[in-house]
PDB file with SEQRES, HELIX, SHEET and CRYST1 records, atoms N, CA, C and O in Angstrom:
SEQRES   1 A   84  UNK UNK UNK UNK UNK UNK UNK UNK UNK UNK UNK UNK UNK          
SEQRES   2 A   84  UNK UNK UNK UNK UNK UNK UNK UNK UNK UNK UNK UNK UNK          
SEQRES   3 A   84  UNK UNK UNK UNK UNK UNK UNK UNK UNK UNK UNK UNK UNK          
SEQRES   4 A   84  UNK UNK UNK UNK UNK UNK UNK UNK UNK UNK UNK UNK UNK          
SEQRES   5 A   84  UNK UNK UNK UNK UNK UNK UNK UNK UNK UNK UNK UNK UNK          
SEQRES   6 A   84  UNK UNK UNK UNK UNK UNK UNK UNK UNK UNK UNK UNK UNK          
SEQRES   7 A   84  UNK UNK UNK UNK UNK UNK                                      
HELIX    1 AA1 UNK A    6  UNK A   18  1                                  13    
HELIX    2 AA2 UNK A   22  UNK A   31  1                                  10    
HELIX    3 AA3 UNK A   48  UNK A   52  1                                   5    
HELIX    4 AA4 UNK A   61  UNK A   64  1                                   4    
HELIX    5 AA5 UNK A   67  UNK A   73  1                                   7    
SHEET    1 AA1 3 UNK A  57  UNK A  58  0                                        
SHEET    2 AA1 3 UNK A  34  UNK A  44 -1                                        
SHEET    3 AA1 3 UNK A  76  UNK A  83 -1                                        
CRYST1    1.000    1.000    1.000  90.00  90.00  90.00 P 1           1          
ATOM      1  N   UNK A   1      18.122  -9.433  -5.542  1.00  0.00           N  
ATOM      2  CA  UNK A   1      18.537 -10.586  -4.916  1.00  0.00           C  
ATOM      3  C   UNK A   1      18.103 -11.839  -5.589  1.00  0.00           C  
ATOM      4  O   UNK A   1      18.884 -12.785  -5.700  1.00  0.00           O  
ATOM      5  N   UNK A   2      16.841 -11.882  -6.057  1.00  0.00           N  
ATOM      6  CA  UNK A   2      16.246 -13.012  -6.748  1.00  0.00           C  
ATOM      7  C   UNK A   2      16.437 -12.960  -8.281  1.00  0.00           C  
ATOM      8  O   UNK A   2      15.896 -13.794  -9.006  1.00  0.00           O  
ATOM      9  N   UNK A   3      17.211 -11.974  -8.758  1.00  0.00           N  
ATOM     10  CA  UNK A   3      17.493 -11.826 -10.197  1.00  0.00           C  
ATOM     11  C   UNK A   3      16.422 -11.145 -10.900  1.00  0.00           C  
ATOM     12  O   UNK A   3      16.382 -11.240 -12.127  1.00  0.00           O  
ATOM     13  N   UNK A   4      15.544 -10.465 -10.269  1.00  0.00           N  
ATOM     14  CA  UNK A   4      14.429  -9.669 -10.965  1.00  0.00           C  
ATOM     15  C   UNK A   4      14.999  -8.500 -11.674  1.00  0.00           C  
ATOM     16  O   UNK A   4      16.018  -7.940 -11.270  1.00  0.00           O  
ATOM     17  N   UNK A   5      14.353  -8.133 -12.718  1.00  0.00           N  
ATOM     18  CA  UNK A   5      14.722  -6.955 -13.557  1.00  0.00           C  
ATOM     19  C   UNK A   5      14.487  -5.683 -12.713  1.00  0.00           C  
ATOM     20  O   UNK A   5      13.452  -5.537 -12.063  1.00  0.00           O  
ATOM     21  N   UNK A   6      15.471  -4.771 -12.741  1.00  0.00           N  
ATOM     22  CA  UNK A   6      15.387  -3.588 -11.936  1.00  0.00           C  
ATOM     23  C   UNK A   6      14.103  -2.758 -12.228  1.00  0.00           C  
ATOM     24  O   UNK A   6      13.520  -2.150 -11.329  1.00  0.00           O  
ATOM     25  N   UNK A   7      13.682  -2.759 -13.542  1.00  0.00           N  
ATOM     26  CA  UNK A   7      12.434  -2.011 -13.915  1.00  0.00           C  
ATOM     27  C   UNK A   7      11.244  -2.610 -13.289  1.00  0.00           C  
ATOM     28  O   UNK A   7      10.323  -1.868 -12.945  1.00  0.00           O  
ATOM     29  N   UNK A   8      11.171  -3.957 -13.099  1.00  0.00           N  
ATOM     30  CA  UNK A   8      10.108  -4.663 -12.407  1.00  0.00           C  
ATOM     31  C   UNK A   8      10.045  -4.269 -10.960  1.00  0.00           C  
ATOM     32  O   UNK A   8       8.980  -3.986 -10.412  1.00  0.00           O  
ATOM     33  N   UNK A   9      11.232  -4.257 -10.340  1.00  0.00           N  
ATOM     34  CA  UNK A   9      11.304  -3.901  -8.916  1.00  0.00           C  
ATOM     35  C   UNK A   9      10.761  -2.436  -8.760  1.00  0.00           C  
ATOM     36  O   UNK A   9       9.968  -2.178  -7.855  1.00  0.00           O  
ATOM     37  N   UNK A  10      11.182  -1.491  -9.632  1.00  0.00           N  
ATOM     38  CA  UNK A  10      10.803  -0.112  -9.530  1.00  0.00           C  
ATOM     39  C   UNK A  10       9.319   0.027  -9.649  1.00  0.00           C  
ATOM     40  O   UNK A  10       8.700   0.800  -8.918  1.00  0.00           O  
ATOM     41  N   UNK A  11       8.719  -0.737 -10.592  1.00  0.00           N  
ATOM     42  CA  UNK A  11       7.330  -0.689 -10.859  1.00  0.00           C  
ATOM     43  C   UNK A  11       6.537  -1.097  -9.640  1.00  0.00           C  
ATOM     44  O   UNK A  11       5.597  -0.431  -9.209  1.00  0.00           O  
ATOM     45  N   UNK A  12       6.987  -2.288  -9.080  1.00  0.00           N  
ATOM     46  CA  UNK A  12       6.182  -2.814  -7.936  1.00  0.00           C  
ATOM     47  C   UNK A  12       6.322  -1.923  -6.678  1.00  0.00           C  
ATOM     48  O   UNK A  12       5.402  -1.827  -5.866  1.00  0.00           O  
ATOM     49  N   UNK A  13       7.476  -1.287  -6.544  1.00  0.00           N  
ATOM     50  CA  UNK A  13       7.695  -0.307  -5.419  1.00  0.00           C  
ATOM     51  C   UNK A  13       6.835   0.899  -5.583  1.00  0.00           C  
ATOM     52  O   UNK A  13       6.294   1.407  -4.602  1.00  0.00           O  
ATOM     53  N   UNK A  14       6.683   1.394  -6.832  1.00  0.00           N  
ATOM     54  CA  UNK A  14       5.766   2.568  -7.029  1.00  0.00           C  
ATOM     55  C   UNK A  14       4.359   2.201  -6.750  1.00  0.00           C  
ATOM     56  O   UNK A  14       3.631   3.020  -6.190  1.00  0.00           O  
ATOM     57  N   UNK A  15       3.929   1.058  -7.089  1.00  0.00           N  
ATOM     58  CA  UNK A  15       2.531   0.609  -6.797  1.00  0.00           C  
ATOM     59  C   UNK A  15       2.312   0.582  -5.315  1.00  0.00           C  
ATOM     60  O   UNK A  15       1.246   0.946  -4.820  1.00  0.00           O  
ATOM     61  N   UNK A  16       3.305   0.157  -4.626  1.00  0.00           N  
ATOM     62  CA  UNK A  16       3.157   0.020  -3.147  1.00  0.00           C  
ATOM     63  C   UNK A  16       3.053   1.408  -2.540  1.00  0.00           C  
ATOM     64  O   UNK A  16       2.251   1.631  -1.634  1.00  0.00           O  
ATOM     65  N   UNK A  17       3.874   2.360  -3.040  1.00  0.00           N  
ATOM     66  CA  UNK A  17       3.905   3.731  -2.529  1.00  0.00           C  
ATOM     67  C   UNK A  17       2.564   4.424  -2.611  1.00  0.00           C  
ATOM     68  O   UNK A  17       2.248   5.242  -1.748  1.00  0.00           O  
ATOM     69  N   UNK A  18       1.752   4.118  -3.639  1.00  0.00           N  
ATOM     70  CA  UNK A  18       0.519   4.892  -3.782  1.00  0.00           C  
ATOM     71  C   UNK A  18      -0.496   4.621  -2.709  1.00  0.00           C  
ATOM     72  O   UNK A  18      -1.297   5.491  -2.368  1.00  0.00           O  
ATOM     73  N   UNK A  19      -0.469   3.358  -2.147  1.00  0.00           N  
ATOM     74  CA  UNK A  19      -1.340   3.003  -1.029  1.00  0.00           C  
ATOM     75  C   UNK A  19      -2.789   3.036  -1.368  1.00  0.00           C  
ATOM     76  O   UNK A  19      -3.606   3.081  -0.448  1.00  0.00           O  
ATOM     77  N   UNK A  20      -3.191   3.019  -2.648  1.00  0.00           N  
ATOM     78  CA  UNK A  20      -4.589   3.024  -2.946  1.00  0.00           C  
ATOM     79  C   UNK A  20      -5.066   1.537  -3.275  1.00  0.00           C  
ATOM     80  O   UNK A  20      -4.724   0.910  -4.278  1.00  0.00           O  
ATOM     81  N   UNK A  21      -5.842   1.112  -2.347  1.00  0.00           N  
ATOM     82  CA  UNK A  21      -6.384  -0.250  -2.535  1.00  0.00           C  
ATOM     83  C   UNK A  21      -7.701  -0.175  -3.383  1.00  0.00           C  
ATOM     84  O   UNK A  21      -8.285   0.880  -3.632  1.00  0.00           O  
ATOM     85  N   UNK A  22      -8.074  -1.347  -3.772  1.00  0.00           N  
ATOM     86  CA  UNK A  22      -9.330  -1.469  -4.580  1.00  0.00           C  
ATOM     87  C   UNK A  22     -10.526  -0.948  -3.769  1.00  0.00           C  
ATOM     88  O   UNK A  22     -11.388  -0.218  -4.260  1.00  0.00           O  
ATOM     89  N   UNK A  23     -10.522  -1.361  -2.521  1.00  0.00           N  
ATOM     90  CA  UNK A  23     -11.597  -0.951  -1.604  1.00  0.00           C  
ATOM     91  C   UNK A  23     -11.624   0.523  -1.374  1.00  0.00           C  
ATOM     92  O   UNK A  23     -12.688   1.142  -1.358  1.00  0.00           O  
ATOM     93  N   UNK A  24     -10.440   1.103  -1.190  1.00  0.00           N  
ATOM     94  CA  UNK A  24     -10.341   2.545  -1.000  1.00  0.00           C  
ATOM     95  C   UNK A  24     -10.795   3.357  -2.202  1.00  0.00           C  
ATOM     96  O   UNK A  24     -11.505   4.353  -2.062  1.00  0.00           O  
ATOM     97  N   UNK A  25     -10.377   2.920  -3.386  1.00  0.00           N  
ATOM     98  CA  UNK A  25     -10.838   3.535  -4.641  1.00  0.00           C  
ATOM     99  C   UNK A  25     -12.453   3.497  -4.755  1.00  0.00           C  
ATOM    100  O   UNK A  25     -13.086   4.495  -5.101  1.00  0.00           O  
ATOM    101  N   UNK A  26     -12.996   2.405  -4.472  1.00  0.00           N  
ATOM    102  CA  UNK A  26     -14.367   2.226  -4.560  1.00  0.00           C  
ATOM    103  C   UNK A  26     -15.128   3.093  -3.503  1.00  0.00           C  
ATOM    104  O   UNK A  26     -16.193   3.640  -3.791  1.00  0.00           O  
ATOM    105  N   UNK A  27     -14.575   3.196  -2.331  1.00  0.00           N  
ATOM    106  CA  UNK A  27     -15.137   4.065  -1.365  1.00  0.00           C  
ATOM    107  C   UNK A  27     -15.087   5.494  -1.700  1.00  0.00           C  
ATOM    108  O   UNK A  27     -16.055   6.226  -1.491  1.00  0.00           O  
ATOM    109  N   UNK A  28     -14.004   5.907  -2.206  1.00  0.00           N  
ATOM    110  CA  UNK A  28     -13.778   7.386  -2.607  1.00  0.00           C  
ATOM    111  C   UNK A  28     -14.722   7.657  -3.742  1.00  0.00           C  
ATOM    112  O   UNK A  28     -15.325   8.731  -3.752  1.00  0.00           O  
ATOM    113  N   UNK A  29     -14.899   6.804  -4.669  1.00  0.00           N  
ATOM    114  CA  UNK A  29     -15.827   6.969  -5.799  1.00  0.00           C  
ATOM    115  C   UNK A  29     -17.204   7.225  -5.297  1.00  0.00           C  
ATOM    116  O   UNK A  29     -17.883   8.179  -5.678  1.00  0.00           O  
ATOM    117  N   UNK A  30     -17.607   6.304  -4.395  1.00  0.00           N  
ATOM    118  CA  UNK A  30     -18.960   6.482  -3.830  1.00  0.00           C  
ATOM    119  C   UNK A  30     -19.162   7.738  -3.041  1.00  0.00           C  
ATOM    120  O   UNK A  30     -20.205   8.385  -3.126  1.00  0.00           O  
ATOM    121  N   UNK A  31     -18.144   8.085  -2.261  1.00  0.00           N  
ATOM    122  CA  UNK A  31     -18.269   9.342  -1.381  1.00  0.00           C  
ATOM    123  C   UNK A  31     -18.310  10.521  -2.252  1.00  0.00           C  
ATOM    124  O   UNK A  31     -18.951  11.502  -1.875  1.00  0.00           O  
ATOM    125  N   UNK A  32     -17.681  10.531  -3.401  1.00  0.00           N  
ATOM    126  CA  UNK A  32     -17.574  11.751  -4.246  1.00  0.00           C  
ATOM    127  C   UNK A  32     -18.684  11.811  -5.306  1.00  0.00           C  
ATOM    128  O   UNK A  32     -18.684  12.676  -6.181  1.00  0.00           O  
ATOM    129  N   UNK A  33     -19.653  10.842  -5.197  1.00  0.00           N  
ATOM    130  CA  UNK A  33     -20.835  10.933  -6.117  1.00  0.00           C  
ATOM    131  C   UNK A  33     -20.679  10.241  -7.427  1.00  0.00           C  
ATOM    132  O   UNK A  33     -21.367  10.593  -8.385  1.00  0.00           O  
ATOM    133  N   UNK A  34     -19.809   9.273  -7.520  1.00  0.00           N  
ATOM    134  CA  UNK A  34     -19.640   8.438  -8.687  1.00  0.00           C  
ATOM    135  C   UNK A  34     -20.206   7.095  -8.502  1.00  0.00           C  
ATOM    136  O   UNK A  34     -20.195   6.538  -7.404  1.00  0.00           O  
ATOM    137  N   UNK A  35     -20.722   6.546  -9.607  1.00  0.00           N  
ATOM    138  CA  UNK A  35     -21.232   5.152  -9.684  1.00  0.00           C  
ATOM    139  C   UNK A  35     -20.311   4.336 -10.527  1.00  0.00           C  
ATOM    140  O   UNK A  35     -19.877   4.779 -11.590  1.00  0.00           O  
ATOM    141  N   UNK A  36     -19.990   3.100 -10.054  1.00  0.00           N  
ATOM    142  CA  UNK A  36     -19.129   2.262 -10.873  1.00  0.00           C  
ATOM    143  C   UNK A  36     -20.011   1.521 -11.876  1.00  0.00           C  
ATOM    144  O   UNK A  36     -20.882   0.733 -11.510  1.00  0.00           O  
ATOM    145  N   UNK A  37     -19.756   1.799 -13.135  1.00  0.00           N  
ATOM    146  CA  UNK A  37     -20.531   1.270 -14.300  1.00  0.00           C  
ATOM    147  C   UNK A  37     -20.007  -0.148 -14.590  1.00  0.00           C  
ATOM    148  O   UNK A  37     -20.764  -1.107 -14.741  1.00  0.00           O  
ATOM    149  N   UNK A  38     -18.602  -0.227 -14.663  1.00  0.00           N  
ATOM    150  CA  UNK A  38     -17.925  -1.437 -15.024  1.00  0.00           C  
ATOM    151  C   UNK A  38     -16.576  -1.477 -14.427  1.00  0.00           C  
ATOM    152  O   UNK A  38     -15.908  -0.453 -14.286  1.00  0.00           O  
ATOM    153  N   UNK A  39     -16.154  -2.686 -14.066  1.00  0.00           N  
ATOM    154  CA  UNK A  39     -14.769  -2.842 -13.523  1.00  0.00           C  
ATOM    155  C   UNK A  39     -14.198  -4.062 -14.068  1.00  0.00           C  
ATOM    156  O   UNK A  39     -14.898  -5.054 -14.269  1.00  0.00           O  
ATOM    157  N   UNK A  40     -12.919  -4.026 -14.322  1.00  0.00           N  
ATOM    158  CA  UNK A  40     -12.180  -5.222 -14.871  1.00  0.00           C  
ATOM    159  C   UNK A  40     -10.889  -5.410 -14.136  1.00  0.00           C  
ATOM    160  O   UNK A  40     -10.050  -4.510 -14.123  1.00  0.00           O  
ATOM    161  N   UNK A  41     -10.702  -6.569 -13.515  1.00  0.00           N  
ATOM    162  CA  UNK A  41      -9.471  -6.810 -12.769  1.00  0.00           C  
ATOM    163  C   UNK A  41      -8.549  -7.719 -13.698  1.00  0.00           C  
ATOM    164  O   UNK A  41      -9.031  -8.542 -14.475  1.00  0.00           O  
ATOM    165  N   UNK A  42      -7.255  -7.512 -13.559  1.00  0.00           N  
ATOM    166  CA  UNK A  42      -6.266  -8.215 -14.306  1.00  0.00           C  
ATOM    167  C   UNK A  42      -5.234  -8.930 -13.387  1.00  0.00           C  
ATOM    168  O   UNK A  42      -4.746  -8.373 -12.404  1.00  0.00           O  
ATOM    169  N   UNK A  43      -4.950 -10.136 -13.750  1.00  0.00           N  
ATOM    170  CA  UNK A  43      -3.783 -10.880 -13.199  1.00  0.00           C  
ATOM    171  C   UNK A  43      -2.577 -10.301 -13.742  1.00  0.00           C  
ATOM    172  O   UNK A  43      -1.623 -10.094 -12.992  1.00  0.00           O  
ATOM    173  N   UNK A  44      -2.523 -10.001 -15.047  1.00  0.00           N  
ATOM    174  CA  UNK A  44      -1.440  -9.338 -15.699  1.00  0.00           C  
ATOM    175  C   UNK A  44      -2.116  -8.123 -16.437  1.00  0.00           C  
ATOM    176  O   UNK A  44      -2.880  -8.287 -17.388  1.00  0.00           O  
ATOM    177  N   UNK A  45      -1.790  -6.937 -15.945  1.00  0.00           N  
ATOM    178  CA  UNK A  45      -2.487  -5.759 -16.525  1.00  0.00           C  
ATOM    179  C   UNK A  45      -1.968  -5.359 -17.898  1.00  0.00           C  
ATOM    180  O   UNK A  45      -0.792  -5.554 -18.204  1.00  0.00           O  
ATOM    181  N   UNK A  46      -2.809  -4.822 -18.692  1.00  0.00           N  
ATOM    182  CA  UNK A  46      -2.511  -4.587 -20.139  1.00  0.00           C  
ATOM    183  C   UNK A  46      -1.198  -3.725 -20.362  1.00  0.00           C  
ATOM    184  O   UNK A  46      -0.496  -3.914 -21.355  1.00  0.00           O  
ATOM    185  N   UNK A  47      -0.898  -2.787 -19.416  1.00  0.00           N  
ATOM    186  CA  UNK A  47       0.301  -1.962 -19.615  1.00  0.00           C  
ATOM    187  C   UNK A  47       1.598  -2.807 -19.546  1.00  0.00           C  
ATOM    188  O   UNK A  47       2.640  -2.407 -20.066  1.00  0.00           O  
ATOM    189  N   UNK A  48       1.508  -3.922 -18.925  1.00  0.00           N  
ATOM    190  CA  UNK A  48       2.648  -4.786 -18.850  1.00  0.00           C  
ATOM    191  C   UNK A  48       3.112  -5.372 -20.181  1.00  0.00           C  
ATOM    192  O   UNK A  48       4.238  -5.846 -20.331  1.00  0.00           O  
ATOM    193  N   UNK A  49       2.170  -5.312 -21.154  1.00  0.00           N  
ATOM    194  CA  UNK A  49       2.564  -5.724 -22.522  1.00  0.00           C  
ATOM    195  C   UNK A  49       3.630  -4.842 -23.085  1.00  0.00           C  
ATOM    196  O   UNK A  49       4.543  -5.324 -23.755  1.00  0.00           O  
ATOM    197  N   UNK A  50       3.544  -3.589 -22.838  1.00  0.00           N  
ATOM    198  CA  UNK A  50       4.503  -2.598 -23.324  1.00  0.00           C  
ATOM    199  C   UNK A  50       5.739  -2.473 -22.451  1.00  0.00           C  
ATOM    200  O   UNK A  50       6.848  -2.245 -22.935  1.00  0.00           O  
ATOM    201  N   UNK A  51       5.521  -2.628 -21.143  1.00  0.00           N  
ATOM    202  CA  UNK A  51       6.603  -2.547 -20.199  1.00  0.00           C  
ATOM    203  C   UNK A  51       7.535  -3.718 -20.195  1.00  0.00           C  
ATOM    204  O   UNK A  51       8.759  -3.595 -20.209  1.00  0.00           O  
ATOM    205  N   UNK A  52       6.867  -4.916 -20.175  1.00  0.00           N  
ATOM    206  CA  UNK A  52       7.652  -6.142 -20.027  1.00  0.00           C  
ATOM    207  C   UNK A  52       7.415  -7.217 -21.044  1.00  0.00           C  
ATOM    208  O   UNK A  52       8.007  -8.293 -20.963  1.00  0.00           O  
ATOM    209  N   UNK A  53       6.567  -6.948 -21.994  1.00  0.00           N  
ATOM    210  CA  UNK A  53       6.279  -7.962 -23.038  1.00  0.00           C  
ATOM    211  C   UNK A  53       5.346  -9.052 -22.613  1.00  0.00           C  
ATOM    212  O   UNK A  53       5.275 -10.114 -23.232  1.00  0.00           O  
ATOM    213  N   UNK A  54       4.636  -8.782 -21.559  1.00  0.00           N  
ATOM    214  CA  UNK A  54       3.682  -9.844 -21.052  1.00  0.00           C  
ATOM    215  C   UNK A  54       2.277  -9.640 -21.595  1.00  0.00           C  
ATOM    216  O   UNK A  54       1.825  -8.501 -21.711  1.00  0.00           O  
ATOM    217  N   UNK A  55       1.578 -10.716 -21.930  1.00  0.00           N  
ATOM    218  CA  UNK A  55       0.285 -10.693 -22.502  1.00  0.00           C  
ATOM    219  C   UNK A  55      -0.679 -10.436 -21.348  1.00  0.00           C  
ATOM    220  O   UNK A  55      -0.543 -11.040 -20.284  1.00  0.00           O  
ATOM    221  N   UNK A  56      -1.681  -9.522 -21.552  1.00  0.00           N  
ATOM    222  CA  UNK A  56      -2.651  -9.255 -20.496  1.00  0.00           C  
ATOM    223  C   UNK A  56      -3.523 -10.472 -20.269  1.00  0.00           C  
ATOM    224  O   UNK A  56      -3.913 -11.185 -21.193  1.00  0.00           O  
ATOM    225  N   UNK A  57      -3.820 -10.680 -18.948  1.00  0.00           N  
ATOM    226  CA  UNK A  57      -4.658 -11.828 -18.544  1.00  0.00           C  
ATOM    227  C   UNK A  57      -5.679 -11.289 -17.500  1.00  0.00           C  
ATOM    228  O   UNK A  57      -5.295 -10.825 -16.426  1.00  0.00           O  
ATOM    229  N   UNK A  58      -6.982 -11.365 -17.847  1.00  0.00           N  
ATOM    230  CA  UNK A  58      -8.046 -10.992 -16.953  1.00  0.00           C  
ATOM    231  C   UNK A  58      -8.013 -11.904 -15.686  1.00  0.00           C  
ATOM    232  O   UNK A  58      -7.639 -13.076 -15.720  1.00  0.00           O  
ATOM    233  N   UNK A  59      -8.430 -11.271 -14.595  1.00  0.00           N  
ATOM    234  CA  UNK A  59      -8.492 -11.980 -13.406  1.00  0.00           C  
ATOM    235  C   UNK A  59      -9.685 -12.994 -13.401  1.00  0.00           C  
ATOM    236  O   UNK A  59     -10.739 -12.677 -13.953  1.00  0.00           O  
ATOM    237  N   UNK A  60      -9.548 -14.125 -12.826  1.00  0.00           N  
ATOM    238  CA  UNK A  60     -10.655 -15.130 -12.744  1.00  0.00           C  
ATOM    239  C   UNK A  60     -11.716 -14.476 -11.922  1.00  0.00           C  
ATOM    240  O   UNK A  60     -11.421 -13.904 -10.873  1.00  0.00           O  
ATOM    241  N   UNK A  61     -13.043 -14.548 -12.400  1.00  0.00           N  
ATOM    242  CA  UNK A  61     -14.107 -13.916 -11.738  1.00  0.00           C  
ATOM    243  C   UNK A  61     -14.251 -14.276 -10.237  1.00  0.00           C  
ATOM    244  O   UNK A  61     -14.554 -13.427  -9.398  1.00  0.00           O  
ATOM    245  N   UNK A  62     -14.031 -15.503  -9.957  1.00  0.00           N  
ATOM    246  CA  UNK A  62     -14.197 -15.939  -8.551  1.00  0.00           C  
ATOM    247  C   UNK A  62     -13.151 -15.184  -7.656  1.00  0.00           C  
ATOM    248  O   UNK A  62     -13.483 -14.744  -6.555  1.00  0.00           O  
ATOM    249  N   UNK A  63     -11.959 -15.052  -8.123  1.00  0.00           N  
ATOM    250  CA  UNK A  63     -10.904 -14.397  -7.340  1.00  0.00           C  
ATOM    251  C   UNK A  63     -11.301 -12.902  -7.124  1.00  0.00           C  
ATOM    252  O   UNK A  63     -11.088 -12.329  -6.055  1.00  0.00           O  
ATOM    253  N   UNK A  64     -11.881 -12.314  -8.183  1.00  0.00           N  
ATOM    254  CA  UNK A  64     -12.306 -10.895  -8.136  1.00  0.00           C  
ATOM    255  C   UNK A  64     -13.317 -10.643  -7.039  1.00  0.00           C  
ATOM    256  O   UNK A  64     -13.461  -9.516  -6.567  1.00  0.00           O  
ATOM    257  N   UNK A  65     -14.035 -11.714  -6.622  1.00  0.00           N  
ATOM    258  CA  UNK A  65     -15.048 -11.465  -5.535  1.00  0.00           C  
ATOM    259  C   UNK A  65     -14.507 -11.709  -4.100  1.00  0.00           C  
ATOM    260  O   UNK A  65     -15.215 -11.462  -3.124  1.00  0.00           O  
ATOM    261  N   UNK A  66     -13.295 -12.177  -3.983  1.00  0.00           N  
ATOM    262  CA  UNK A  66     -12.691 -12.431  -2.628  1.00  0.00           C  
ATOM    263  C   UNK A  66     -11.645 -11.388  -2.343  1.00  0.00           C  
ATOM    264  O   UNK A  66     -10.514 -11.499  -2.816  1.00  0.00           O  
ATOM    265  N   UNK A  67     -12.011 -10.337  -1.548  1.00  0.00           N  
ATOM    266  CA  UNK A  67     -11.134  -9.182  -1.386  1.00  0.00           C  
ATOM    267  C   UNK A  67      -9.673  -9.424  -1.099  1.00  0.00           C  
ATOM    268  O   UNK A  67      -8.845  -8.927  -1.862  1.00  0.00           O  
ATOM    269  N   UNK A  68      -9.269 -10.171  -0.025  1.00  0.00           N  
ATOM    270  CA  UNK A  68      -7.907 -10.304   0.302  1.00  0.00           C  
ATOM    271  C   UNK A  68      -7.125 -11.057  -0.758  1.00  0.00           C  
ATOM    272  O   UNK A  68      -5.999 -10.687  -1.090  1.00  0.00           O  
ATOM    273  N   UNK A  69      -7.740 -12.143  -1.303  1.00  0.00           N  
ATOM    274  CA  UNK A  69      -7.055 -12.794  -2.355  1.00  0.00           C  
ATOM    275  C   UNK A  69      -6.956 -11.984  -3.615  1.00  0.00           C  
ATOM    276  O   UNK A  69      -5.915 -12.011  -4.271  1.00  0.00           O  
ATOM    277  N   UNK A  70      -8.014 -11.249  -3.994  1.00  0.00           N  
ATOM    278  CA  UNK A  70      -8.079 -10.340  -5.107  1.00  0.00           C  
ATOM    279  C   UNK A  70      -6.959  -9.300  -4.973  1.00  0.00           C  
ATOM    280  O   UNK A  70      -6.213  -9.093  -5.930  1.00  0.00           O  
ATOM    281  N   UNK A  71      -6.822  -8.644  -3.824  1.00  0.00           N  
ATOM    282  CA  UNK A  71      -5.845  -7.655  -3.623  1.00  0.00           C  
ATOM    283  C   UNK A  71      -4.411  -8.210  -3.792  1.00  0.00           C  
ATOM    284  O   UNK A  71      -3.522  -7.488  -4.245  1.00  0.00           O  
ATOM    285  N   UNK A  72      -4.192  -9.461  -3.438  1.00  0.00           N  
ATOM    286  CA  UNK A  72      -2.883 -10.048  -3.541  1.00  0.00           C  
ATOM    287  C   UNK A  72      -2.508 -10.462  -4.929  1.00  0.00           C  
ATOM    288  O   UNK A  72      -1.347 -10.362  -5.327  1.00  0.00           O  
ATOM    289  N   UNK A  73      -3.557 -10.961  -5.725  1.00  0.00           N  
ATOM    290  CA  UNK A  73      -3.266 -11.538  -7.037  1.00  0.00           C  
ATOM    291  C   UNK A  73      -3.612 -10.508  -8.217  1.00  0.00           C  
ATOM    292  O   UNK A  73      -3.386 -10.856  -9.376  1.00  0.00           O  
ATOM    293  N   UNK A  74      -4.106  -9.362  -7.968  1.00  0.00           N  
ATOM    294  CA  UNK A  74      -4.451  -8.431  -8.985  1.00  0.00           C  
ATOM    295  C   UNK A  74      -3.332  -7.409  -9.216  1.00  0.00           C  
ATOM    296  O   UNK A  74      -2.902  -6.726  -8.287  1.00  0.00           O  
ATOM    297  N   UNK A  75      -2.871  -7.315 -10.456  1.00  0.00           N  
ATOM    298  CA  UNK A  75      -1.843  -6.324 -10.730  1.00  0.00           C  
ATOM    299  C   UNK A  75      -2.451  -4.996 -11.309  1.00  0.00           C  
ATOM    300  O   UNK A  75      -1.763  -3.987 -11.461  1.00  0.00           O  
ATOM    301  N   UNK A  76      -3.665  -5.057 -11.593  1.00  0.00           N  
ATOM    302  CA  UNK A  76      -4.259  -3.729 -12.162  1.00  0.00           C  
ATOM    303  C   UNK A  76      -5.799  -3.926 -12.251  1.00  0.00           C  
ATOM    304  O   UNK A  76      -6.279  -5.053 -12.374  1.00  0.00           O  
ATOM    305  N   UNK A  77      -6.517  -2.867 -12.191  1.00  0.00           N  
ATOM    306  CA  UNK A  77      -7.962  -2.830 -12.406  1.00  0.00           C  
ATOM    307  C   UNK A  77      -8.338  -1.560 -13.087  1.00  0.00           C  
ATOM    308  O   UNK A  77      -7.782  -0.489 -12.845  1.00  0.00           O  
ATOM    309  N   UNK A  78      -9.331  -1.720 -13.973  1.00  0.00           N  
ATOM    310  CA  UNK A  78      -9.805  -0.534 -14.757  1.00  0.00           C  
ATOM    311  C   UNK A  78     -11.212  -0.328 -14.381  1.00  0.00           C  
ATOM    312  O   UNK A  78     -11.969  -1.296 -14.311  1.00  0.00           O  
ATOM    313  N   UNK A  79     -11.622   0.896 -14.130  1.00  0.00           N  
ATOM    314  CA  UNK A  79     -13.012   1.233 -13.783  1.00  0.00           C  
ATOM    315  C   UNK A  79     -13.600   2.236 -14.785  1.00  0.00           C  
ATOM    316  O   UNK A  79     -12.892   3.108 -15.290  1.00  0.00           O  
ATOM    317  N   UNK A  80     -14.882   2.101 -15.061  1.00  0.00           N  
ATOM    318  CA  UNK A  80     -15.678   3.037 -15.776  1.00  0.00           C  
ATOM    319  C   UNK A  80     -16.660   3.640 -14.769  1.00  0.00           C  
ATOM    320  O   UNK A  80     -17.511   2.945 -14.213  1.00  0.00           O  
ATOM    321  N   UNK A  81     -16.518   4.963 -14.547  1.00  0.00           N  
ATOM    322  CA  UNK A  81     -17.360   5.643 -13.544  1.00  0.00           C  
ATOM    323  C   UNK A  81     -18.187   6.685 -14.244  1.00  0.00           C  
ATOM    324  O   UNK A  81     -17.853   7.218 -15.302  1.00  0.00           O  
ATOM    325  N   UNK A  82     -19.363   6.952 -13.533  1.00  0.00           N  
ATOM    326  CA  UNK A  82     -20.247   8.000 -14.072  1.00  0.00           C  
ATOM    327  C   UNK A  82     -20.786   8.720 -12.863  1.00  0.00           C  
ATOM    328  O   UNK A  82     -20.990   8.135 -11.799  1.00  0.00           O  
ATOM    329  N   UNK A  83     -21.009   9.996 -13.051  1.00  0.00           N  
ATOM    330  CA  UNK A  83     -21.617  10.790 -11.912  1.00  0.00           C  
ATOM    331  C   UNK A  83     -23.029  10.229 -11.655  1.00  0.00           C  
ATOM    332  O   UNK A  83     -23.763   9.859 -12.572  1.00  0.00           O  
ATOM    333  N   UNK A  84     -23.368  10.188 -10.338  1.00  0.00           N  
ATOM    334  CA  UNK A  84     -24.657   9.713  -9.965  1.00  0.00           C  
ATOM    335  C   UNK A  84     -25.701  10.856 -10.002  1.00  0.00           C  
ATOM    336  O   UNK A  84     -26.875  10.629  -9.708  1.00  0.00           O  
TER     337      UNK A  84                                                      
END                                                                             
């Protein structure tokens, strides 16, 4: 309707279908005995470089600390986990 590319629409719908929020991932990691060593949030996730030709952009650190805003503005996050 707004002229968006069908591949972008499909990607966004697939993300919505997973239903895995940042908070849920961190909770599951903790419950299953993993420790978060490092995490990186992205406004534009690196995979979008190959899918859509967009340059990756890291999320602003302040936004990464505000859950609801972070969830709305983050297109991807990468975690490094280790068993505790």
